[in-house]
C-alpha positions in Angstrom: 9.3 26.9 29.2 7.0 29.9 31.3 5.7 31.4 28.0 4.8 28.0 27.2 2.9 27.3 29.8 1.1 30.2 30.3 0.4 29.7 26.0 -1.6 26.3 26.9 -3.2 27.6 29.5 -4.5 30.6 27.9 -5.7 28.3 24.9 -7.7 25.7 27.4 -9.3 28.6 29.7 -10.3 30.3 26.5 -11.8 26.8 25.1 -13.4 25.7 27.5 -15.3 29.5 28.0 -16.7 28.3 24.2 -14.3 29.9 21.9 -12.7 28.3 19.0 -11.1 31.3 17.0 -7.4 30.6 17.7 -6.4 31.3 13.7 -2.8 32.6 13.9 -1.8 32.0 17.1 2.1 30.9 17.8 2.0 27.5 19.7 6.0 26.6 18.8 7.2 24.0 21.0 3.6 23.4 23.7 2.9 20.6 25.1 -0.9 19.8 23.9 -1.2 16.4 24.6 -4.8 15.2 25.2 -6.7 18.3 24.7 -9.8 18.5 23.6 -9.6 20.8 20.3 -12.8 19.2 18.4 -14.2 22.0 15.9 -11.4 24.4 16.9 -9.9 27.2 14.0 -6.4 26.9 14.2 -5.7 27.7 10.4 -2.3 28.9 10.2 -1.0 28.7 13.4 2.4 27.8 13.9 2.2 23.9 16.0 6.0 23.6 15.5 7.7 20.8 17.4 4.1 21.1 19.3 3.4 18.0 21.6 -0.1 16.9 20.4 -0.2 13.7 21.4 -3.2 12.3 21.8 -5.2 15.0 20.9 -9.2 15.7 20.4 -8.3 17.1 17.2 -11.6 15.9 15.2 -13.3 18.5 12.5 -10.5 20.9 13.8 -9.5 23.3 10.6 -5.4 23.2 10.6 -5.5 24.4 7.2 -2.7 26.0 6.9 -0.9 25.2 9.7 2.5 24.8 10.5 2.6 21.2 12.0 6.2 20.2 10.9 8.1 17.8 13.5 4.5 17.8 15.8 3.8 15.0 17.5 0.8 13.7 16.8 1.3 10.4 17.7 -2.4 8.6 18.8 -4.5 12.0 18.4 -8.1 11.7 16.4 -8.0 14.1 13.8 -10.9 12.6 12.5 -12.6 15.0 9.0 -10.3 18.1 10.5 -8.9 20.3 7.6 -5.5 19.8 7.1 -4.9 21.1 3.6 -1.9 23.4 3.1 -0.6 22.3 5.8 3.3 21.7 6.3 3.2 18.3 7.7 7.3 17.8 7.4 8.5 15.1 9.6 5.2 15.3 11.7 4.6 12.0 13.4 1.1 10.7 12.8 1.2 7.4 14.7 -1.5 5.4 15.3 -3.3 9.0 15.0 -7.2 8.2 13.4 -7.5 10.6 9.8 -10.5 9.2 8.4 -11.7 11.7 5.9 -9.2 14.3 6.8 -8.7 16.6 4.3 -5.1 17.0 2.9 -4.7 19.0 -0.5 -2.1 20.8 -1.2 -0.1 19.8 2.4 3.7 19.3 2.3 3.9 16.0 3.3 7.9 15.8 3.0 9.1 12.5 5.6 5.9 12.2 7.2 5.4 9.5 10.1 1.9 7.6 9.5 3.0 4.4 10.8 -0.1 2.8 11.9 -2.5 5.4 11.4 -6.3 5.2 10.8 -6.9 6.4 6.9 -9.4 4.6 5.9 -11.9 5.8 3.3 -10.1 9.2 3.2 -9.7 10.7 0.0 -5.9 11.3 -0.8 -6.2 11.1 -5.4 -3.8 13.0 -6.8 -1.4 13.2 -3.7 2.8 13.6 -3.2 3.5 10.8 -0.7 6.6 10.2 -1.6 9.2 8.9 0.3 6.8 8.7 3.5 6.5 5.6 6.2 3.0 4.4 5.7 4.3 1.1 7.4 0.8 -0.7 8.9 -1.4 1.8 8.3 -5.0 1.4 7.4 -6.2 1.9 4.1 -9.5 0.4 3.7 -11.2 1.8 0.7 -8.9 4.5 0.5 -8.9 6.8 -2.6 -5.4 6.7 -4.1 -6.0 7.1 -7.2 -3.0 8.7 -9.6 -1.4 9.5 -6.1 2.7 9.6 -6.2 3.5 6.8 -3.9 7.1 6.4 -4.7 9.9 4.8 -2.6 7.3 5.0 -0.3 7.4 2.5 3.2 3.5 0.4 3.2 4.9 -2.4 4.8 2.0 -4.9 6.2 -0.4 -2.3 4.9 -4.0 -2.3 4.7 -5.1 -1.5 1.6 -8.1 -3.8 1.5 -10.1 -2.1 -1.2 -7.8 1.1 -2.0 -8.1 2.9 -5.4 -4.3 2.4 -6.3 -5.7 3.5 -10.4 -2.4 5.1 -12.3 -0.6 5.7 -8.7 2.9 5.9 -8.8 4.4 2.9 -7.0 7.9 2.5 -9.0 10.6 1.1 -5.5 8.0 1.6 -2.8 7.7 -1.2 -0.2 4.2 -3.4 -0.4 5.7 -6.3 1.3 3.1 -8.5 3.1 0.8 -5.6 2.1 -2.9 -6.4 2.1 -4.0 -5.5 -1.4 -7.2 -7.6 -1.8 -9.8 -6.5 -4.0 -7.9 -3.1 -4.3 -7.7 -1.7 -8.0 -4.4 -1.2 -9.5 -5.7 -0.2 -12.8 -2.5 1.4 -15.2 -0.1 1.8 -11.7 3.4 1.9 -11.8 5.0 -1.5 -9.7 8.8 -0.6 -11.4 10.8 -1.6 -8.6 8.7 -2.3 -6.3 8.7 -5.3 -3.0 5.8 -7.2 -3.7 6.9 -10.0 -1.4 3.9 -11.8 0.2 1.7 -9.7 -0.8 -2.7 -10.9 -1.1 -3.3 -9.6 -4.0 -6.5 -12.0 -4.0 -9.1 -9.8 -6.1 -7.3 -7.3 -7.3 -7.5 -5.0 -10.7 -3.9 -5.5 -12.1 -5.0 -4.9 -15.5 -2.4 -2.6 -17.9 0.1 -3.6 -14.8 3.8 -4.3 -15.5 4.3 -7.4 -13.5 8.3 -7.4 -15.1 11.5 -7.9 -12.9 9.6 -7.1 -9.5 10.0 -9.4 -6.3 6.8 -11.3 -5.8 8.1 -14.2 -4.1 5.0 -16.0 -1.5 2.4 -13.3 -3.1 -0.4 -14.5 -3.3 -2.2 -14.2 -6.9 -5.3 -16.8 -7.2 -7.7 -16.5 -8.8 -6.4 -13.3 -11.0 -6.9 -13.1 -15.0 -3.1 -12.4 -15.6 -3.3 -13.6 -19.4 -0.9 -11.6 -21.3 1.0 -10.8 -18.0 5.1 -10.0 -18.6 6.4 -11.4 -15.5 10.0 -11.9 -17.2 12.7 -11.5 -14.8 10.2 -11.3 -12.3 10.8 -13.9 -8.5 7.9 -15.8 -7.8 9.5 -18.4 -5.9 6.9 -19.4 -3.3 4.3 -17.8 -5.1 0.2 -19.1 -4.4 -0.9 -18.9 -8.3 -3.9 -21.4 -7.8 -6.7 -21.6 -10.3 -4.9 -18.3 -11.9 -5.6 -17.4 -15.5 -2.1 -16.4 -17.5 -3.3 -17.8 -20.9 -0.3 -16.4 -22.8 1.4 -15.2 -20.1 5.7 -14.1 -20.7 7.8 -15.6 -17.6 11.0 -15.7 -19.7 13.7 -15.7 -16.4 11.3 -15.5 -14.3 11.8 -17.3 -11.3 8.9 -19.8 -10.4 11.0 -22.2 -7.5 8.4 -23.7 -5.7 5.6 -21.8 -6.8 2.3 -23.4 -6.7 0.3 -22.9 -10.3 -2.3 -25.9 -9.0 -5.1 -25.7 -11.5 -3.8 -22.3 -13.6 -4.4 -21.8 -17.0 -1.3 -21.0 -18.9 -2.1 -22.2 -22.1 0.0 -20.0 -24.6 2.1 -18.8 -22.2 6.1 -18.3 -22.7 8.1 -20.5 -19.8 11.5 -20.5 -21.4 14.3 -19.4 -19.2 12.2 -19.9 -16.3 13.2 -21.5 -12.8 10.3 -24.1 -12.4 12.3 -26.5 -9.9 9.8 -28.0 -7.3 6.8 -25.8 -8.9 3.5 -27.5 -9.2 1.7 -28.0 -12.2 -1.1 -30.3 -10.7 -4.5 -30.0 -12.6 -2.6 -26.9 -14.1 -2.9 -26.3 -18.6 -0.2 -25.9 -19.9 -1.6 -26.7 -24.2 0.6 -24.8 -26.6 3.1 -23.4 -23.6 6.8 -22.6 -24.1 8.7 -24.5 -22.0 12.6 -25.1 -22.4 13.6 -28.9 -22.8 13.7 -31.4 -19.5 11.4 -28.8 -18.0 9.5 -31.6 -16.1 12.2 -33.1 -14.4 11.8 -31.2 -11.1 8.3 -30.4 -10.9 5.3 -31.6 -9.7 2.6 -33.1 -13.1 -1.2 -34.3 -12.4 -3.9 -34.4 -14.0 -1.7 -31.5 -15.7 -2.2 -30.7 -20.2 1.2 -30.4 -20.9 2.5 -28.2 -24.2 1.2 -31.3 -26.6 -2.0 -31.6 -25.4 -1.5 -34.9 -24.1 -2.0 -35.1 -20.1 0.2 -36.4 -17.8 0.1 -37.9 -14.3 3.8 -37.9 -14.0 4.0 -37.5 -10.3 0.6 -38.0 -9.1 0.7 -39.5 -5.6 -0.8 -43.0 -4.7 
């Protein structure tokens, strides 16, 4: 413990005197909470188990540093360099990380819960099994990033670039993906319940066998998209273009399809109970016998082209 205190005192004194290069120092387990080391050079530094809670590390060079099991919760690392750093099991909860360089960093089981990573370039990174719950990733570049099995519950991904990202088995429940790009992304096995996808780019995305319960897909163009076997119960699809979409064996219980364009869609085998088709266009759609028994229909274009007001309210 005395050695830790001496190391901390030596570091702070030398920093206060204007020294900035501490490359290769051994600071393992040292308590550096709330210290100001902005613009310092900490390349290849040993910070295993170090306490950097609420530390100021803005513009700090931590490339090649070993930060495994370190606590950086609440720390400010704006524009810091973490290239080639070891951040295995590192705690970044509430940390400010916008503009950080993560090239070739080892991120195994790192915790970014509630961290701020807005406008950060994370292209091609490996974030497998990382915790990004409630993280702020607004306008962040996550293209070609491996986010498989990642916890993104309630994450803020407004206008994020997730094109060709691997989101297989990721938890995106309650995430805000509005205006984001998911062009060519792999969503196999992902949890998208209560997700907000309004105005998102979903080109070349397969929605088969996904959990989209309570998801907001309003106003999107999802023509010819496959929703085979997906759970869309209580999903919001108001005004969504679903021409030629396939809903075989999908769960659309209580889904809101008001004003949706389902021209030529395949709804055979789908659970349509309590679904709202008010103002929807189902011309040429394929449906099961008796499909109208438990759905809402008002000013709805039926598969045969006729308009039905069967359940219009007075």
